C-alpha positions as CSV (number, residue, x, y, z in Angstrom):
1,X,73.4,45.7,-59.9
2,X,70.8,47.9,-58.2
3,X,71.4,51.5,-59.3
4,X,68.3,53.0,-57.6
5,X,69.1,55.7,-55.1
6,X,68.9,54.7,-51.5
7,X,66.4,56.4,-49.3
8,X,67.8,58.2,-46.3
9,X,66.9,56.5,-43.0
10,X,64.4,58.3,-40.9
11,X,66.2,60.4,-38.2
12,X,66.4,59.0,-34.8
13,X,64.4,60.8,-32.1
14,X,64.2,60.9,-28.4
15,X,61.1,59.6,-26.7
16,X,59.6,63.1,-26.7
17,X,60.0,63.3,-30.5
18,X,62.9,65.8,-30.4
19,X,66.1,65.0,-32.3
20,X,68.8,62.8,-30.8
21,X,71.6,64.8,-29.3
22,X,75.2,64.0,-30.2
23,X,78.4,65.5,-28.7
24,X,81.5,65.3,-30.9
25,X,84.7,65.5,-29.0
26,X,87.9,65.8,-31.0
27,X,90.9,68.2,-31.1
28,X,90.9,68.4,-34.9
29,X,88.5,71.3,-35.7
30,X,88.1,70.5,-39.4
31,X,87.2,66.9,-38.7
32,X,84.9,67.9,-35.9
33,X,83.0,70.4,-38.1
34,X,82.6,68.0,-41.0
35,X,81.3,65.3,-38.8
36,X,79.0,67.7,-37.0
37,X,77.7,69.0,-40.3
38,X,76.8,65.5,-41.5
39,X,75.1,64.7,-38.3
40,X,73.1,67.9,-38.5
41,X,72.1,67.1,-42.0
42,X,70.8,63.7,-40.7
43,X,68.6,65.7,-38.4
44,X,70.5,65.3,-35.1
45,X,71.3,68.1,-32.7
46,X,75.0,68.4,-32.4
47,X,77.5,70.2,-30.1
48,X,81.3,70.0,-30.3
49,X,84.2,70.1,-27.9
50,X,87.9,70.1,-28.5
51,X,89.1,68.8,-25.1
52,X,88.0,66.9,-22.1
53,X,87.1,69.9,-20.0
54,X,84.8,71.3,-22.7
55,X,83.3,67.9,-23.3
56,X,82.3,67.5,-19.6
57,X,80.8,71.0,-19.5
58,X,78.8,70.3,-22.7
59,X,77.7,66.9,-21.4
60,X,76.3,68.5,-18.3
61,X,74.3,71.2,-20.1
62,X,73.5,69.6,-23.5
63,X,72.6,66.1,-22.1
64,X,73.7,64.2,-25.2
65,X,72.3,60.8,-26.1
66,X,75.5,59.8,-27.8
67,X,79.2,61.0,-27.7
68,X,81.7,60.6,-30.5
69,X,85.0,60.6,-28.6
70,X,88.6,60.8,-29.6
71,X,91.1,59.0,-27.3
72,X,94.0,61.4,-27.6
73,X,92.9,64.9,-26.5
74,X,95.0,67.9,-25.4
75,X,94.0,67.9,-21.8
76,X,93.5,64.2,-21.1
77,X,92.7,60.8,-22.3
78,X,89.4,59.7,-23.9
79,X,89.3,56.6,-21.8
80,X,89.4,58.6,-18.6
81,X,87.0,61.1,-20.1
82,X,84.5,58.2,-20.7
83,X,84.5,57.5,-17.0
84,X,83.8,61.1,-16.2
85,X,81.1,61.5,-18.9
86,X,79.3,58.4,-17.5
87,X,79.4,60.0,-14.1
88,X,77.4,63.0,-15.6
89,X,75.3,60.9,-18.1
90,X,75.3,57.2,-17.0
91,X,73.3,56.0,-20.1
92,X,75.1,58.0,-22.8
93,X,76.2,55.9,-25.8
94,X,79.9,56.4,-26.6
95,X,81.6,55.7,-30.0
96,X,85.3,56.1,-29.9
97,X,86.7,57.7,-33.1
98,X,90.5,57.7,-33.0
99,X,93.7,57.0,-34.9
100,X,94.8,54.5,-32.2
101,X,94.4,51.3,-34.2
102,X,96.3,48.6,-32.2
103,X,94.2,45.7,-31.0
104,X,95.2,46.7,-27.5
105,X,93.8,50.2,-28.0
106,X,90.5,48.9,-29.4
107,X,90.2,46.3,-26.6
108,X,90.9,49.0,-24.0
109,X,88.2,51.3,-25.5
110,X,85.5,48.6,-25.4
111,X,86.6,47.3,-22.0
112,X,86.5,50.8,-20.6
113,X,82.8,50.9,-21.5
114,X,82.8,52.3,-25.1
115,X,79.9,51.1,-27.2
116,X,81.8,51.0,-30.4
117,X,85.3,51.9,-31.8
118,X,86.0,53.3,-35.3
119,X,89.6,54.0,-36.5
120,X,90.7,57.1,-38.4
121,X,90.7,57.6,-41.3
122,X,87.1,56.6,-41.5
123,X,84.0,56.6,-43.7
124,X,81.3,59.1,-42.7
125,X,78.7,56.6,-43.8
126,X,80.2,54.0,-41.5
127,X,80.2,56.4,-38.5
128,X,76.6,57.3,-39.2
129,X,75.6,53.7,-39.5
130,X,77.4,52.7,-36.3
131,X,75.9,55.6,-34.4
132,X,72.4,54.7,-35.6
133,X,72.9,51.1,-34.4
134,X,74.5,52.0,-31.1
135,X,71.8,54.6,-30.3
136,X,68.8,52.6,-31.5
137,X,69.9,49.5,-29.7
138,X,69.3,47.3,-32.7
139,X,71.2,44.3,-33.9
140,X,70.7,42.3,-30.7
141,X,73.2,42.4,-27.9
142,X,73.0,43.5,-24.4
143,X,71.1,46.8,-23.9
144,X,72.0,49.5,-21.5
145,X,70.1,52.8,-21.5
146,X,69.2,52.5,-25.1
147,X,72.7,51.6,-26.3
148,X,73.6,48.4,-28.0
149,X,76.7,47.1,-26.4
150,X,79.0,44.2,-27.1
151,X,77.8,42.7,-23.8
152,X,79.3,41.4,-20.6
153,X,82.1,38.9,-20.9
154,X,81.0,35.3,-21.0
155,X,82.5,32.8,-18.7
156,X,83.3,29.5,-20.2
157,X,83.4,26.3,-18.1
158,X,85.5,23.3,-19.0
159,X,83.6,20.2,-20.0
């Protein structure tokens, strides 16, 4: 078993060399601050919002590269918020982070245009890894504005 400490991945940067910007949108302040703190430690610029209205305001002024978005928010639904966020920032990468764990919820999140979906409770390491992959556009897949996405649906034809 390898017991050597793992090197921390190099922080992601924007094309101009500045840190990647992440907006964390969740109505649980403790969770939001822990996640924001970890992202800052990783070298990313972070802003937070506790509801849809604040998220849209932040998205317009902060211009995030990625958004971590809860689905259940006090003033709206994260799926609807995604549509409004993309109207402001069409190429923003969106990772849903939510307690809604039914297959129908996960399917709805990805179908609505989310780039990834993580269920609470979650591992901070997993969220960081997924954000890195989504933002960096690695691991193959269809690319849209720097995001790695699951890709468009494939049509199958009968043989």
